[in-house]
C-alpha positions in Angstrom: 0.0 0.0 0.0 2.4 2.7 -1.3 1.2 6.2 -0.2 1.9 9.3 -2.3 4.0 12.2 -1.1 1.1 13.8 0.7 0.1 10.5 2.4 -3.4 10.9 1.0 -3.8 8.5 -2.0 -2.3 5.0 -2.3 -1.2 2.6 -4.9 -2.5 -0.9 -4.0 -0.2 -3.6 -5.4 -1.1 -7.2 -5.2 1.6 -9.8 -5.9 0.2 -13.3 -6.3 1.5 -16.7 -7.3 -0.8 -19.2 -9.2 0.3 -22.8 -9.0 -1.1 -25.5 -11.3 -1.0 -28.9 -9.5 -3.0 -30.7 -12.1 -1.7 -32.8 -14.9 -2.9 -30.5 -17.6 -2.5 -26.9 -18.7 -4.8 -24.2 -17.4 -5.8 -21.9 -20.2 -7.3 -18.4 -20.2 -7.6 -17.9 -16.5 -8.3 -14.5 -14.9 -7.5 -13.0 -11.5 -10.1 -10.6 -10.0 -9.6 -8.6 -6.8 -12.3 -6.7 -5.0 -11.7 -4.1 -2.2 -14.5 -3.5 0.3 -14.6 -0.9 3.0 -15.7 -1.5 6.6 -19.3 -1.2 5.6 -18.9 -3.9 2.9 -19.2 -1.3 0.2 -17.2 -2.1 -3.0 -14.4 0.4 -3.4 -12.5 -1.1 -6.4 -12.6 -4.2 -8.6 -9.4 -5.0 -10.4 -8.9 -7.8 -13.0 -5.9 -9.2 -14.7 -5.4 -10.0 -18.4 -6.1 -13.6 -19.3 -3.2 -15.9 -18.6 -2.3 -19.6 -18.7 -0.3 -21.9 -16.4 1.3 -25.0 -17.7 0.8 -28.3 -15.9 3.0 -28.5 -12.8 4.2 -24.9 -13.0 3.6 -21.6 -11.3 3.1 -18.1 -12.6 3.3 -14.8 -10.8 0.5 -12.3 -11.5 0.6 -8.7 -10.2 -2.2 -6.2 -10.1 -1.9 -2.4 -9.4 -4.7 0.1 -8.7 -4.8 3.7 -7.5 -7.0 4.1 -4.4 -8.1 7.6 -3.7 -8.0 8.9 -0.1 -8.2 5.6 1.7 -8.6 5.6 5.5 -5.1 5.0 6.9 -4.3 2.3 9.5 -2.7 3.3 12.8 -3.0 2.4 16.4 -5.3 5.3 17.0 -7.4 4.6 13.9 -7.1 0.9 12.9 -9.1 1.3 9.7 -9.4 -2.0 7.9 -10.6 -3.0 4.4 -11.6 -6.4 3.2 -9.9 -7.8 0.1 -11.0 -10.8 -1.9 -9.0 -12.4 -4.7 -10.8 -14.8 -7.1 -9.4 -17.2 -9.7 -11.8 -17.4 -12.6 -11.9 -20.0 -15.4 -12.2 -19.1 -19.1 -16.0 -19.4 -18.7 -16.0 -17.0 -15.7 -16.6 -19.7 -13.1 -15.0 -18.9 -9.8 -12.5 -21.7 -9.0 -11.0 -20.4 -5.8 -11.4 -17.5 -3.4 -9.0 -16.1 -0.8 -9.8 -13.1 1.4 -8.7 -11.1 4.4 -8.4 -7.7 6.0 -5.8 -5.2 4.9 -4.9 -1.7 6.0 -3.3 1.2 4.1 -0.1 2.3 5.8 3.5 3.1 5.0 6.6 3.3 7.2 9.9 5.2 6.6 13.0 6.3 8.3 14.4 9.8 7.9 17.2 11.4 9.9 17.1 8.9 12.7 13.3 9.2 13.1 10.8 6.4 12.4 7.6 7.5 10.6 4.2 5.9 10.1 2.1 7.5 7.4 4.3 10.6 7.5 4.1 11.1 11.3 6.8 10.2 13.9 5.7 7.3 16.2 6.3 6.7 19.9 5.9 3.1 21.0 4.5 2.5 24.4 5.4 -1.2 24.2 5.7 -4.4 26.1 7.1 -7.9 25.5 4.6 -10.6 25.5 4.9 -14.4 25.6 2.2 -16.9 24.4 1.6 -18.1 28.0 -1.5 -19.1 29.8 -1.8 -20.2 33.5 -3.9 -23.3 32.6 -3.4 -23.9 28.9 0.4 -23.4 28.9 1.7 -22.0 25.6 -1.8 -22.3 24.0 -3.5 -18.9 24.1 -7.3 -18.8 23.6 -8.9 -15.9 21.9 -10.7 -14.8 25.1 -7.4 -14.3 26.9 -5.8 -12.5 23.9 -8.8 -10.1 23.8 -8.5 -9.5 27.5 -4.8 -8.6 27.1 -5.6 -6.2 24.3 -8.4 -4.6 26.2 -6.0 -4.0 29.0 -3.3 -2.7 26.6 -5.8 -0.1 25.2 -7.0 0.8 28.7 -3.4 1.6 29.8 -2.2 3.3 26.6 0.0 0.4 25.5 0.1 0.5 21.7 2.9 -2.0 20.8 3.8 -5.6 21.5 7.1 -7.3 20.7 6.3 -11.0 20.3 9.2 -12.3 22.3 10.7 -14.5 21.1 8.8 -16.1 18.2 5.9 -15.3 15.9 2.6 -15.5 17.6 -0.5 -17.5 16.6 -2.1 -16.0 13.6 -5.3 -15.0 15.5 -3.1 -12.7 17.7 -2.2 -10.7 14.6 -5.7 -10.6 13.3 -6.9 -9.2 16.6 -3.9 -6.7 16.7 -5.1 -5.5 13.2 -8.5 -5.0 14.6 -7.6 -3.4 18.0 -4.8 -1.2 16.6 -1.7 -2.7 18.3 1.7 -2.3 16.6 3.4 -5.6 16.4 7.2 -6.2 16.4 7.1 -9.7 14.9 10.2 -11.6 16.1 11.9 -14.5 14.2 12.0 -17.7 16.3 15.8 -17.9 16.7 17.3 -17.7 20.2 20.6 -19.4 20.5 21.3 -17.9 24.0 24.0 -20.2 25.5 25.1 -21.5 22.1 25.4 -18.1 20.4 28.4 -19.4 18.3 25.9 -21.0 15.9 25.1 -17.5 14.6 28.6 -17.5 13.0 28.4 -21.0 11.8 27.5 -21.3 8.1 26.1 -24.8 8.6 23.2 -23.1 10.5 22.6 -20.3 8.0 19.8 -22.2 6.1 17.9 -22.8 9.3 18.1 -19.1 10.3 16.9 -18.2 6.8 14.0 -20.7 7.0 12.7 -19.2 10.2 12.7 -15.7 8.7 11.1 -16.9 5.5 8.3 -18.7 7.2 7.5 -15.8 9.5 7.5 -13.1 6.7 5.5 -15.2 4.2 2.9 -16.0 6.8 2.6 -12.5 8.4 3.4 -9.9 5.9 -0.2 -9.0 5.0 -1.1 -8.0 8.5 -1.3 -4.2 9.0 -0.4 -4.6 12.7 3.2 -5.7 11.9 5.0 -2.4 12.1 8.5 -3.9 11.6 10.4 -7.2 12.0 12.9 -8.5 14.6 15.7 -10.8 13.5 15.5 -12.8 16.7 16.6 -12.7 20.3 20.0 -13.2 22.0 21.6 -15.3 19.3 24.9 -13.5 19.2 26.2 -11.0 16.7 27.2 -13.4 13.9 26.6 -13.2 10.1 23.6 -15.5 10.3 21.7 -12.5 11.7 22.4 -10.7 8.5 21.2 -13.7 6.6 17.9 -13.5 8.5 17.4 -9.9 7.4 18.5 -10.6 3.9 16.0 -13.5 3.6 13.1 -11.5 5.0 13.7 -8.6 2.6 13.2 -11.0 -0.3 9.6 -11.4 0.7 8.8 -8.0 2.1 10.6 -4.9 1.0 8.1 -2.5 2.8 9.3 -2.9 6.4 12.5 -2.4 8.5 14.4 -4.8 10.7 15.8 -4.6 14.3 17.6 -7.4 16.2 17.3 -8.3 19.8 21.0 -8.8 20.5 22.9 -7.9 23.6 25.6 -5.8 21.9 25.1 -2.1 21.4 23.9 -2.6 17.9 24.2 -5.1 15.0 25.6 -3.8 11.7 22.8 -5.3 9.6 19.8 -4.0 11.7 18.0 -0.8 10.5 16.7 0.1 14.0 19.2 -0.1 16.9 18.7 -0.5 20.7 20.7 -0.6 22.8 19.5 -2.9 25.6 19.3 -2.0 29.3 21.4 1.1 29.0 22.1 3.5 31.9 20.1 6.6 31.2 23.1 8.9 31.0 24.7 6.5 28.5 21.5 6.4 26.5 21.6 10.1 26.1 25.3 10.5 25.4 25.9 7.4 23.2 22.6 7.3 21.3 20.4 10.4 21.5 23.1 13.0 20.9 24.8 11.1 18.1 24.4 13.0 14.8 22.6 11.5 11.8 25.8 11.5 9.7 27.4 9.2 12.2 24.4 6.8 12.4 21.1 7.4 10.6 19.2 4.6 12.4 16.4 5.3 14.9 16.5 3.8 18.4 14.0 1.3 19.9 14.7 -0.2 23.2 13.2 -3.7 22.7 14.3 -4.5 26.3 15.2 -1.9 29.0 13.2 -2.7 32.1 12.7 -6.3 33.3 9.9 -6.4 35.7 10.7 -9.4 37.9 9.7 -9.4 41.6 9.5 -5.7 42.6 11.9 -4.4 39.9 9.7 -1.9 38.0 11.4 1.4 38.8 12.7 4.3 36.7 10.1 4.1 34.0 9.5 7.9 34.3 13.2 8.6 34.0 13.4 6.5 30.8 10.3 8.1 29.4 11.5 11.6 29.9 14.4 10.6 27.5 12.1 8.9 25.0 9.8 11.9 24.9 12.5 14.5 24.6 14.7 13.1 21.8 13.3 12.5 18.3 15.6 9.6 17.6 13.9 7.5 20.3 10.9 5.5 19.2 
């Protein structure tokens, strides 16, 4: 959903892949996409030229359409549209339909500042595990909704899904509620961080990024991606980001490492900094020296009674534009 320079109109681009699993060629097929607003009113219908797909092969079909003045998606206004994509035979028979909700939004980084739809964003965020007192790691929808109601009640607008992608329903509800999601790749080497510099493991790192991005990239709530948590600073982290960008060129990447920053991430931390160090080593550094914005994916671990100094941190976050 590429917005124009005024962040008013959008170019909706659909990239699809049609696979023919049959033993014979598929001739004169058409792809038809229909965009509906929240009241189920048809906004646009877009159709492809006729195409064929040989037996056992795949073909990529792209559709582009200008959308005038769509409602933009944000945490404050989570405006969603419904998109259906139909595969039609040569006679016009509908052979397959897929559908889902999408939002119009665009992120960018300029001069150390992260923007959504042309406006700088502050993330009042938490880290959240898929964890339930009775169901274990199986989260039911009722609990997810209760969490998100509490988030909204207390002005929390962002969740980092530490340390793995969540169940799909979590993202669907985040789309609906207006919760910014930092979607995290499921790699956490922790005590065996040397595997991040081991080429034998690169394919596995790439696979986890690929599966996450392909599954989750159409969710409006995914604000940016995380390349994992505490897996060392090796080159396989760069491989994760490289792989993810093959399948989504519209979002930026951070990494939950324990060093000050990783050379391949586009959004830096650092983690658990002393406040004076955060100001002198991050907030006062000029753009020419490091153009990346700062997002503290972890800075306060509330274990036992350890929940102090939030106000001191937030004085810094609010004061300096570099801080998300």
